[in-house]
C-alpha positions, 0 to 999 in steps of 0.5 A, a space after each residue: 522613224 530614222 534607221 541608223 545601224 553601223 554601215 548606214 553610219 559608215 556610209 554617211 560618213 564616207 558621203 561627208 568625206 567624198 564631199 570634202 574631197 571633191 571640195 579640196 580636189 576643186 579648190 586645190 586644182 581648180 585650173 586642171 580640166 583632169 581634176 575636174 573629171 575627177 570632181 564631177 565623177 565623185 559627184 555622180 558617185 555621191 548622188 547614186 550611192 547616196 541615194 541608197 544610203 538615204 533610203 536605208 537610213 530612212 534620212 530620204 524622208 527628210 529629204 524627199 527631192 532626192 527621189 529618182 536620182 538613184 540611177 544617175 550615175 548609170 551612163 555617167 560614171 563610163 564616160 567620165 572614168 574614159 575621159 580621165 583614163 584618157 587625160 592619164 594617158 595622154 595629158 597634152 592632148 585637149 578634149 574636144 566637142 566630139 568628146 560630148 558624144 560620150 555624154 548622149 545616152 546621159 541626156 536620154 536617160 535623164 529625159 527619159 526619168 525627168 517626169 519621175 525627177 521633177 514630181 513634186 516633194 510631196 509626191 515623193 514624201 508620199 511614195 517614200 512613206 507608202 515604200 517605208 510602211 509597205 510590208 514586202 517580202 523579200 525577192 529571193 533570187 532572179 530567174 536566170 531568163 531572157 528578160 532579167 539578164 536584158 535589163 541587167 545588159 541594158 542598165 549596166 552594160 553601157 557602164 561596164 562596156 566604157 570601164 572595160 576600155 579604160 582598163 585595157 587604155 591603162 594596161 596597153 599604155 603601161 610603158 608609157 607611166 613608166 618616164 611619167 611623173 611619180 604621182 600620176 603613175 601611182 594613181 594610174 596604177 590605183 585607178 586601174 586596181 579600182 576598175 579591176 575591183 569594181 568589174 570583178 566584184 560587180 560579176 560576182 554580186 550579180 551572178 550571186 543574185 541568180 543562185 537562191 542560196 546566196 541572193 537572199 543574203 545579197 538582198 538583204 546586205 545590198 545597202 551596207 555592201 554598197 556604204 561599204 563601197 563607198 567608204 573604201 572608195 572616199 577613204 582611198 582617194 582620200 588617203 591618196 590625194 591628200 598624200 601627193 601634190 595635186 599639181 603632179 597627179 594631174 600633171 600635163 607633163 607628157 608621158 612620151 616625152 621620154 617614152 625611148 629606153 635609151 635618151 638622145 645625149 641632148 635629153 640627156 645632158 639636160 635632166 643631168 644637169 637639172 639634177 646635179 643643180 638641183 641636189 648641190 643647190 639644196 644640198 640634198 646630199 646632207 639629207 641622210 634618208 633621201 630617197 630616189 623617189 622623194 628626189 623625183 618627185 621634186 624633180 617632176 619626172 619618174 623614179 625610173 628616168 632619174 635612175 636612168 640618167 644618173 646610171 648612164 651619166 655618173 656610172 653610179 647608182 642613185 645611193 653610190 652617186 649620194 655617197 659619192 657627193 658626201 665623200 667629195 663634200 667631207 674631203 674638201 671640209 678636211 682640206 680647209 679645216 683641221 682641227 674639226 671633229 671628223 663624225 660631226 663633219 660626217 653628220 653634216 654631210 649626210 652619213 646616218 652613223 659612224 660605222 657607215 661614214 668610215 666604210 663608205 670613205 674607206 671604200 672612196 678614198 682608200 684610206 680612214 678618215 683620220 689617215 686622210 688628214 694626217 696625209 695632208 698635213 704631211 704635204 
């Protein structure tokens, strides 16, 4: 009999979402190795945690083939995360055959578990029915002894070591992301937080399994905790990836091209020309709500690099620079048209309100728009 409770339902929905997310990333970003690393990682999560959720809800009775795939992700998660981080930090460097050595432990595990994985559906179904019908008393807690500790280290140590190296790479190279594509910078930060959260939560839960007063509750609610973890992971990734262009999240642009705080004059001039041309050709100054981060995303550069080039080349901060373009535009309109309504011109040039327009105009020109028009008429 299928047993569906709230954690089980949440877990099943999260599994479906993870599968859709895999398909989305694969279809939209099918030519990018970084995107494929994320897809394969999500597949391992779906297989590993999905195995536990299907057992929890007893849907496994209808899918006995899944039995034996529970530890599938144990030796895959670490290498996949490390390679994903390497491509985020050094996107211009290609992966080579030597990176395949990271997956030797997984192949060895697969060979070791093959007798279980390759069992017939009838054999697995009999094992599942016996498991579901058995009346076994739950484990109270882990014994604090070397055999138990060594088993935990053997099973989880490989993964934790890789995740630790990945966290170290993200942290030690964090300054490189100051000039990286904005979407990839945010994704790297989110990944860093997820890895820290995973290791912290894992450590707390494993310590709790050795404490009698806590361990019973943890053993009893372990499937629910897995469902919550999977839901949080897939929902977080989905919200991020659906709201950011994938070609920018997995951009192959180098994080080191503009790593130095002081750009050389040629690079700065080239970027400044691109910024000005993009803004003027699309008349982006007419958008009152345009943000620096949005413009940086459109240009495929970091918000910090955009700010640095604007400050150095124009002498203004972003908002002042945009206002200078708006004022230049409205001055030209006033020079060429002496009858149109000034407030309509202001809205057309990107000012959000009459008060803001009059304040900014007087600050930049030294007089009100009406006074400026009268000066033009008198000349």
